[in-house]
C-alpha positions in Angstrom: -26.4 -43.9 -89.9 -26.5 -43.4 -86.1 -23.5 -41.8 -84.4 -21.7 -43.5 -81.5 -23.4 -42.6 -78.2 -21.2 -42.7 -75.1 -22.7 -44.7 -72.2 -23.8 -42.6 -69.2 -22.3 -43.0 -65.7 -25.2 -45.2 -64.4 -24.8 -47.5 -67.4 -21.1 -47.9 -66.8 -21.6 -48.6 -63.1 -24.2 -51.3 -64.0 -21.9 -52.9 -66.5 -19.0 -53.0 -64.0 -21.3 -54.5 -61.3 -22.6 -57.2 -63.6 -19.1 -58.1 -64.8 -18.0 -58.3 -61.1 -20.8 -60.7 -60.2 -20.1 -62.9 -63.3 -16.4 -63.2 -62.3 -17.3 -64.0 -58.7 -19.8 -66.6 -59.7 -17.2 -68.2 -62.0 -14.7 -68.3 -59.1 -17.3 -69.8 -56.7 -18.1 -72.6 -59.1 -14.4 -73.7 -59.4 -13.2 -76.3 -56.9 -10.8 -74.9 -54.4 -7.2 -76.0 -54.8 -5.9 -77.9 -51.8 -2.2 -78.2 -51.5 -1.1 -80.9 -49.1 2.5 -80.9 -48.0 4.4 -84.1 -47.9 6.3 -84.9 -44.8 9.5 -84.4 -46.7 8.5 -80.9 -47.7 7.5 -80.1 -44.2 10.9 -81.3 -42.8 12.7 -79.2 -45.4 10.7 -76.1 -44.6 11.3 -76.6 -40.8 15.0 -77.1 -41.4 15.1 -74.0 -43.6 13.3 -71.9 -41.0 15.6 -73.2 -38.2 18.7 -72.3 -40.3 17.3 -68.8 -40.9 16.6 -68.4 -37.2 20.1 -69.4 -36.3 21.6 -67.1 -38.9 19.6 -64.2 -37.5 20.7 -65.0 -34.0 24.4 -65.2 -35.0 24.1 -61.8 -36.8 22.5 -60.3 -33.8 25.2 -61.6 -31.5 27.9 -60.4 -33.9 26.3 -56.9 -34.0 26.1 -56.8 -30.2 29.8 -57.9 -29.8 30.9 -55.3 -32.4 28.9 -52.6 -30.5 30.4 -53.6 -27.2 33.9 -53.5 -28.7 33.4 -50.0 -30.1 32.1 -48.9 -26.8 35.1 -50.4 -25.0 37.5 -48.7 -27.4 35.8 -45.4 -27.0 36.0 -45.7 -23.2 39.7 -46.6 -23.4 40.3 -43.6 -25.7 38.5 -41.3 -23.3 40.3 -42.7 -20.2 43.7 -42.6 -21.9 43.6 -39.0 -23.0 42.2 -36.8 -20.3 42.3 -33.2 -21.6 43.5 -30.7 -19.0 41.5 -27.5 -18.9 43.5 -24.5 -19.8 43.1 -21.4 -17.7 42.0 -18.5 -19.9 43.5 -15.2 -19.5 41.4 -12.1 -18.7 41.6 -10.9 -22.3 40.6 -14.3 -23.7 37.6 -14.5 -21.3 36.5 -11.0 -22.4 36.8 -11.8 -26.1 34.8 -15.0 -25.6 32.2 -13.1 -23.8 32.0 -10.5 -26.5 31.7 -13.2 -29.2 28.8 -14.8 -27.3 27.1 -11.4 -26.9 27.5 -10.6 -30.6 26.2 -14.0 -31.7 23.2 -13.6 -29.4 22.6 -10.1 -30.8 22.8 -11.4 -34.4 20.3 -14.2 -33.6 17.9 -11.8 -32.0 18.0 -9.3 -35.0 17.5 -12.1 -37.6 
């Protein structure tokens, strides 16, 4: 009894190509399906698209209004609470300078 012999690469490629051509030929022989939309379906589709377009526009307007309201609120908060600058004493200025120098030195050594 003969043992099973695995097909070689070229045989597998040829089998795949023939299967592909058979399927394509079968598809070519079938008549194409033509869907015709009735006027009622077309009207419903157009109405649905118009409703979706309107909904998108309303959402866009709402987002713009919300953004403008947030911006106005932020501007009011900034205008209402101006922060006075505090004068630093000599010792505070020196300690801030030393802290910056130390941070810069640590960054350079890392």
